[in-house]
C-alpha beads as a LAMMPS data file, in Angstrom:
LAMMPS data file: protein, C-alpha beads

112 atoms
111 bonds

1 atom types
1 bond types

-500.0 500.0 xlo xhi
-500.0 500.0 ylo yhi
-500.0 500.0 zlo zhi

Masses

1 110.0

Atoms # bond

1 1 1 0.000 0.000 0.000
2 1 1 1.245 3.490 -0.812
3 1 1 0.380 6.602 1.172
4 1 1 1.524 10.221 0.952
5 1 1 1.539 10.931 4.692
6 1 1 1.744 8.681 7.722
7 1 1 -0.652 9.915 10.395
8 1 1 0.525 8.918 13.862
9 1 1 -1.215 9.274 17.216
10 1 1 1.064 8.961 20.237
11 1 1 -0.506 8.213 23.614
12 1 1 1.436 8.478 26.853
13 1 1 1.020 9.741 30.384
14 1 1 3.954 12.170 30.683
15 1 1 3.330 15.556 29.052
16 1 1 7.006 16.452 28.635
17 1 1 7.862 13.139 26.999
18 1 1 4.853 13.356 24.709
19 1 1 5.967 16.833 23.569
20 1 1 9.310 15.360 22.567
21 1 1 7.679 12.372 20.817
22 1 1 5.371 14.721 18.910
23 1 1 8.316 16.901 17.858
24 1 1 10.307 13.858 16.703
25 1 1 7.391 12.497 14.694
26 1 1 6.643 15.828 13.054
27 1 1 10.302 16.371 12.152
28 1 1 9.910 13.737 9.414
29 1 1 8.799 15.002 6.026
30 1 1 5.925 12.561 5.460
31 1 1 4.861 11.967 9.070
32 1 1 2.108 13.900 10.830
33 1 1 1.834 13.340 14.560
34 1 1 -0.461 14.190 17.421
35 1 1 0.245 13.418 21.068
36 1 1 -2.363 12.924 23.791
37 1 1 -2.193 12.007 27.460
38 1 1 -5.399 10.098 28.175
39 1 1 -7.327 7.194 26.706
40 1 1 -10.345 9.475 26.317
41 1 1 -8.304 11.941 24.262
42 1 1 -6.999 9.084 22.109
43 1 1 -10.495 7.754 21.456
44 1 1 -11.781 11.239 20.633
45 1 1 -8.817 11.919 18.316
46 1 1 -9.375 8.660 16.432
47 1 1 -13.059 9.480 16.168
48 1 1 -12.389 12.809 14.502
49 1 1 -9.215 12.118 12.475
50 1 1 -7.774 9.224 10.502
51 1 1 -4.631 7.683 11.964
52 1 1 -2.569 4.963 10.346
53 1 1 -0.548 4.193 13.458
54 1 1 -1.026 4.595 17.208
55 1 1 1.976 4.476 19.531
56 1 1 1.245 3.513 23.130
57 1 1 3.989 4.963 25.296
58 1 1 5.179 5.251 28.848
59 1 1 2.800 5.042 31.750
60 1 1 0.251 2.874 29.954
61 1 1 -0.150 -0.508 31.638
62 1 1 -0.490 -3.700 29.613
63 1 1 -4.159 -3.937 30.663
64 1 1 -4.813 -0.354 29.561
65 1 1 -2.986 -1.026 26.291
66 1 1 -5.179 -4.039 25.492
67 1 1 -8.408 -2.151 26.214
68 1 1 -7.320 0.966 24.341
69 1 1 -6.230 -1.048 21.307
70 1 1 -9.628 -2.756 21.212
71 1 1 -11.498 0.549 21.432
72 1 1 -9.359 2.238 18.780
73 1 1 -9.689 -0.684 16.380
74 1 1 -13.467 -0.652 16.875
75 1 1 -13.380 2.880 15.456
76 1 1 -10.877 2.097 12.708
77 1 1 -10.195 -1.566 12.022
78 1 1 -7.142 -0.747 9.890
79 1 1 -5.276 1.303 12.503
80 1 1 -2.012 -0.265 13.630
81 1 1 -1.448 -0.055 17.389
82 1 1 2.007 -0.731 18.841
83 1 1 3.856 -0.178 22.108
84 1 1 6.634 2.403 22.151
85 1 1 8.996 2.029 25.060
86 1 1 11.145 5.101 24.549
87 1 1 14.861 5.202 24.000
88 1 1 15.342 8.237 21.790
89 1 1 14.690 9.385 18.276
90 1 1 16.613 6.585 16.551
91 1 1 14.605 3.878 18.273
92 1 1 11.303 5.649 17.562
93 1 1 12.174 6.043 13.895
94 1 1 13.302 2.420 13.611
95 1 1 10.128 1.171 15.314
96 1 1 7.956 3.098 12.886
97 1 1 9.989 2.110 9.823
98 1 1 9.807 -1.523 10.948
99 1 1 6.024 -1.318 11.198
100 1 1 5.804 0.219 7.732
101 1 1 7.892 -2.618 6.351
102 1 1 5.943 -5.278 8.254
103 1 1 2.616 -3.986 6.914
104 1 1 4.015 -3.299 3.436
105 1 1 3.282 0.422 3.630
106 1 1 5.316 2.689 1.371
107 1 1 5.459 6.446 1.791
108 1 1 5.537 8.294 -1.503
109 1 1 5.722 11.969 -2.325
110 1 1 2.763 13.368 -4.224
111 1 1 5.202 14.135 -7.052
112 1 1 6.453 10.522 -7.351

Bonds

1 1 1 2
2 1 2 3
3 1 3 4
4 1 4 5
5 1 5 6
6 1 6 7
7 1 7 8
8 1 8 9
9 1 9 10
10 1 10 11
11 1 11 12
12 1 12 13
13 1 13 14
14 1 14 15
15 1 15 16
16 1 16 17
17 1 17 18
18 1 18 19
19 1 19 20
20 1 20 21
21 1 21 22
22 1 22 23
23 1 23 24
24 1 24 25
25 1 25 26
26 1 26 27
27 1 27 28
28 1 28 29
29 1 29 30
30 1 30 31
31 1 31 32
32 1 32 33
33 1 33 34
34 1 34 35
35 1 35 36
36 1 36 37
37 1 37 38
38 1 38 39
39 1 39 40
40 1 40 41
41 1 41 42
42 1 42 43
43 1 43 44
44 1 44 45
45 1 45 46
46 1 46 47
47 1 47 48
48 1 48 49
49 1 49 50
50 1 50 51
51 1 51 52
52 1 52 53
53 1 53 54
54 1 54 55
55 1 55 56
56 1 56 57
57 1 57 58
58 1 58 59
59 1 59 60
60 1 60 61
61 1 61 62
62 1 62 63
63 1 63 64
64 1 64 65
65 1 65 66
66 1 66 67
67 1 67 68
68 1 68 69
69 1 69 70
70 1 70 71
71 1 71 72
72 1 72 73
73 1 73 74
74 1 74 75
75 1 75 76
76 1 76 77
77 1 77 78
78 1 78 79
79 1 79 80
80 1 80 81
81 1 81 82
82 1 82 83
83 1 83 84
84 1 84 85
85 1 85 86
86 1 86 87
87 1 87 88
88 1 88 89
89 1 89 90
90 1 90 91
91 1 91 92
92 1 92 93
93 1 93 94
94 1 94 95
95 1 95 96
96 1 96 97
97 1 97 98
98 1 98 99
99 1 99 100
100 1 100 101
101 1 101 102
102 1 102 103
103 1 103 104
104 1 104 105
105 1 105 106
106 1 106 107
107 1 107 108
108 1 108 109
109 1 109 110
110 1 110 111
111 1 111 112
């Protein structure tokens, strides 16, 4: 599958970390990211916008992750939900690129 922009929702409990994650995501040319702090905000965001990928970050328990993934995929069955455990910009980028490869998603410029 080819897409022009990868829309990413990042969910985590620490506001400062989520600001950094959002900045890192949005620093990539074809990535558009939004960061939220609560499950309710994540559900509302997915109800009003299309996201290709949801990153579940720090502070989210495994039980919360399972429930949130179920709720988000009820809204959008094609959304990919993964855990992001931190570790800096290189790890975040590699996690996302790995997911794109795993799901055979190719980012293309509109001019390609």
